C-alpha positions in Angstrom: 0.0 0.0 0.0 1.1 3.6 -0.6 0.3 7.0 0.9 -1.5 9.7 -1.1 1.8 11.0 -2.4 2.9 7.6 -3.7 5.3 6.8 -0.9 5.2 3.4 0.7 3.0 3.2 3.7 5.3 0.7 5.6 8.8 -0.4 5.8 7.8 -3.6 4.0 6.4 -1.4 1.3 9.6 0.5 1.0 11.7 -2.6 0.8 9.3 -4.1 -1.9 9.5 -0.9 -3.9 13.3 -1.0 -3.8 13.4 -4.7 -4.8 11.2 -4.0 -7.8 13.4 -1.0 -8.8 16.6 -3.1 -8.6 15.0 -6.0 -10.6 13.6 -3.8 -13.3 16.9 -1.9 -13.7 18.4 -5.2 -14.7 15.6 -6.1 -17.0 14.7 -9.2 -15.1 11.3 -10.7 -14.6 10.2 -11.9 -11.1 10.8 -15.5 -12.2 14.4 -14.7 -13.4 15.3 -13.0 -10.1 13.6 -15.9 -8.2 15.8 -18.5 -10.0 19.0 -16.5 -9.3 17.9 -16.0 -5.6 16.9 -19.7 -5.1 13.3 -18.8 -4.3 10.0 -18.6 -6.2 8.4 -16.0 -8.4 5.5 -15.9 -6.1 7.7 -15.0 -3.1 9.4 -12.2 -5.1 5.9 -10.9 -6.0 4.8 -11.1 -2.3 7.8 -9.1 -1.2 7.5 -6.5 -3.9 3.8 -6.0 -3.0 4.6 -5.9 0.8 2.6 -9.1 1.3 5.6 -10.8 3.0 8.5 -9.7 5.3 11.9 -10.3 3.7 13.8 -12.7 6.0 17.5 -12.3 6.5 18.3 -15.6 4.6 16.3 -14.6 1.5 17.7 -11.1 1.7 21.2 -12.5 1.5 20.3 -14.6 -1.5 18.7 -11.6 -3.2 21.7 -9.4 -2.5 23.9 -12.1 -4.0 21.7 -12.3 -7.1 21.6 -8.5 -7.6 25.3 -7.9 -6.6 24.4 -5.4 -3.8 24.6 -5.2 0.0 21.3 -3.5 0.4 18.6 -5.9 1.4 20.5 -7.9 4.0 21.2 -4.6 5.9 17.6 -3.4 5.6 15.7 -6.7 6.4 16.5 -6.7 10.2 14.9 -3.2 10.4 11.8 -4.4 8.7 11.6 -7.5 10.9 12.1 -5.5 14.1 9.4 -3.1 13.0 7.0 -5.9 12.1 7.5 -8.2 15.1 7.5 -7.0 18.8 10.9 -7.7 20.3 9.4 -10.2 22.8 7.8 -12.2 20.0 10.7 -12.4 17.6 12.4 -15.3 19.5 9.2 -17.3 19.2 9.0 -16.6 15.4 12.5 -17.9 15.0 11.8 -21.1 16.9 8.5 -21.6 15.1 10.4 -21.4 11.8 12.6 -24.4 12.8 10.0 -26.5 14.6 9.1 -29.9 13.1 5.9 -30.1 15.1 3.5 -27.3 16.2 0.5 -27.8 18.5 -1.7 -24.7 19.0 -4.8 -24.0 21.1 -6.9 -20.9 20.3 -10.0 -19.8 22.2 -10.7 -16.3 20.7 -9.3 -16.1 17.1 -8.2 -18.3 14.3 -4.7 -19.8 14.6 -2.2 -17.3 13.1 -0.7 -19.9 10.8 -4.1 -20.6 9.3 -5.4 -17.0 9.0 -6.2 -15.5 5.6 -4.7 -12.1 4.8 -8.2 -10.5 4.9 -9.0 -12.1 8.3 -5.6 -11.1 9.7 -6.0 -7.5 8.5 -9.5 -7.1 10.0 -8.4 -8.6 13.3 -5.2 -6.6 13.7 -6.9 -3.4 12.5 -9.2 -3.5 15.6 -6.4 -2.3 17.8 -5.5 0.5 15.4 -1.7 -0.1 15.1 0.5 2.4 13.3 2.2 -0.4 11.4 -0.8 -2.4 10.2 0.6 -3.3 6.8 3.9 -4.5 8.3 2.0 -6.6 10.9 -0.2 -8.3 8.3 2.9 -9.0 6.1 4.7 -10.5 9.1 1.6 -12.7 10.0 1.5 -14.0 6.4 5.3 -14.5 6.4 5.1 -17.0 9.3 2.9 -19.2 7.1 6.0 -19.9 5.0 6.6 -22.9 7.4 4.1 -24.8 5.2 6.3 -24.2 2.1 9.4 -25.9 3.5 10.6 -29.1 1.8 9.4 -31.0 4.8 6.6 -29.0 6.5 6.0 -29.3 10.2 3.4 -31.6 11.6 0.7 -29.3 12.9 -2.2 -29.8 15.3 -4.7 -27.1 15.9 -7.5 -27.1 18.6 -10.0 -24.2 18.3 -13.0 -23.3 20.4 -16.3 -23.3 18.5 -17.0 -19.7 19.4 -14.1 -18.7 17.1 -16.1 -20.0 14.1 -19.0 -17.7 15.1 -17.0 -14.5 15.6 -17.4 -12.9 12.2 -14.2 -10.9 12.0 -14.1 -8.9 8.8 -17.7 -9.7 7.8 -19.4 -12.5 6.0 -17.2 -12.7 2.9 -14.0 -12.7 5.0 -15.3 -15.4 7.3 -16.4 -17.6 4.3 -12.9 -17.5 2.9 -11.5 -18.1 6.4 -13.6 -21.2 7.1 -12.7 -22.5 3.6 -9.1 -22.0 4.5 -9.5 -24.2 7.5 -11.2 -27.0 5.5 -8.4 -26.8 2.9 -5.7 -27.0 5.5 -7.3 -30.1 7.0 -6.8 -31.9 3.8 -3.1 -31.9 4.2 -1.8 -35.2 5.8 0.4 -33.2 8.2 -2.4 -31.0 9.5 -5.0 -31.9 12.1 -7.7 -29.5 13.3 -10.2 -30.2 16.1 -13.1 -28.1 17.4 -14.0 -27.9 21.1 -17.8 -27.8 20.9 -19.8 -25.2 22.9 -21.4 -27.8 25.0 -18.0 -28.4 26.7 -18.3 -25.9 29.6 -14.9 -26.5 31.3 -11.6 -27.7 29.9 -7.8 -27.3 30.5 -7.6 -24.4 28.0 -9.7 -21.9 30.0 -6.5 -20.1 31.1 -5.9 -18.9 27.6 -4.2 -19.8 24.2 -0.9 -21.5 24.1 1.4 -23.3 21.6 3.8 -26.2 21.9 6.8 -26.5 19.6 8.9 -29.6 19.0 12.2 -29.9 17.3 14.5 -32.3 15.4 17.0 -33.3 18.0 19.6 -34.2 15.4 20.0 -30.4 14.7 22.6 -29.1 17.1 21.1 -25.5 17.2 17.7 -26.7 18.2 16.4 -26.6 21.8 16.9 -29.9 23.8 13.2 -30.3 24.3 9.8 -28.9 23.5 9.1 -25.1 23.9 5.9 -23.6 25.3 4.5 -20.3 24.2 1.8 -18.7 26.2 -0.3 -15.8 24.9 -1.0 -12.7 27.0 -2.9 -9.4 26.8 0.1 -7.1 26.3 2.7 -9.7 25.5 3.3 -13.4 25.3 6.1 -15.4 26.9 8.3 -18.3 25.6 8.9 -21.0 28.2 11.7 -23.5 28.2 11.4 -24.7 31.9 10.9 -28.5 31.6 8.3 -28.6 34.3 6.0 -25.9 32.8 6.5 -27.3 29.3 5.4 -30.7 30.6 2.3 -29.1 32.1 1.5 -27.5 28.8 1.9 -30.9 27.0 -0.4 -32.6 29.4 -3.0 -29.8 29.1 -2.9 -30.2 25.3 -3.4 -33.9 25.5 -6.4 -33.4 27.7 -7.8 -30.7 25.2 -7.7 -33.3 22.5 -10.0 -35.6 24.5 -12.5 -32.7 24.9 -12.5 -31.9 21.2 -14.6 -33.3 18.4 -12.8 -35.8 16.1 -11.2 -34.3 13.0 -14.0 -35.6 10.8 -16.7 -34.2 13.2 -14.8 -30.9 13.3 -14.8 -30.7 9.5 -18.5 -31.2 9.6 -19.0 -28.5 12.2 -16.9 -26.0 10.2 -18.8 -27.0 7.0 -22.1 -26.3 8.7 -20.9 -22.7 9.7 -19.7 -22.2 6.1 -23.0 -23.3 4.7 -24.8 -21.0 7.0 -22.7 -18.0 5.8 -23.1 -19.0 2.2 -26.9 -18.9 2.4 -26.9 -15.3 3.6 
C-alpha cells in the first residue's frame, strides 16, 4: 500500500519498492530473479507488494543475485518493526520446529489466517504499522512451504467459528481455508464444541513447539509459548513445558474428532453462504 503522495505506507512497502526497482533496472522478470535467488516468483511478488516480510536468509540470496549489499542490511529493520521484540524469538523457533501444536480460544490460529482475516483482526487495535503486521503474519505461514513442512495440530473453540471478524465474505474464505488446511496429511484440526463448559484451556491460548534433536542448534526439548494481553512469553522450563503438553493432550480428549470438526466447520460455512 502507498500513501496519497505515492510513498510506501510501511517499511515492508519501502523494501518491496526497492526490490522492484533493482530488478527492473536489470531487466529481469520476477521469475528470473527468483531463480537466481533460489526462491519462487510468487515470493518475489509477495515481497514487492509488501505481502511478506523479507527474511535475512532470503535477503542475502537476493543481494547475491543482484550484486548489492542493500537488502541484507535493511531486512533486520523491517523484521524488528513488524514483530515485537518479545515475539521475535518465538517466530525464529517456530520457523525451525518440526511439530506445532496450537490451542486458540478467541481467534483463528495465526498460521491458518487468511490475509483479509488477519488485517481485519489486527486493525481492531489501530496499530501504526498495520501493513507490516499483516505482512509479518503471512510470512510466518512460510513454514508450510518448507521441503518438509512441520506436523501441525490445531485445537480451536467453537466460538471462534461464530466470531465474524471482517464480515461474511472474509469469514467464508477463512472457514474454507480451515477446511483446505485439514486436507493436508500433516495438519490436524479439532473443534471444542460449545457444550463443553470447562476444559484445560480456559486459562488462555498456548502453543507447543517440538524440534528435530539431530540439529545441534535446536532446543533440547519442547518449547511452550503462552499468549498474554500485552505480550506473550516463551517458556523452556521443563516442568512448565510438561504441564503444557499434558493440558494439550487433555484438550484433544474434549474436542470433536477431525471428521466431526470438519462437519462443524462446514455447517458454519454453509450458513454463511446462504446469507
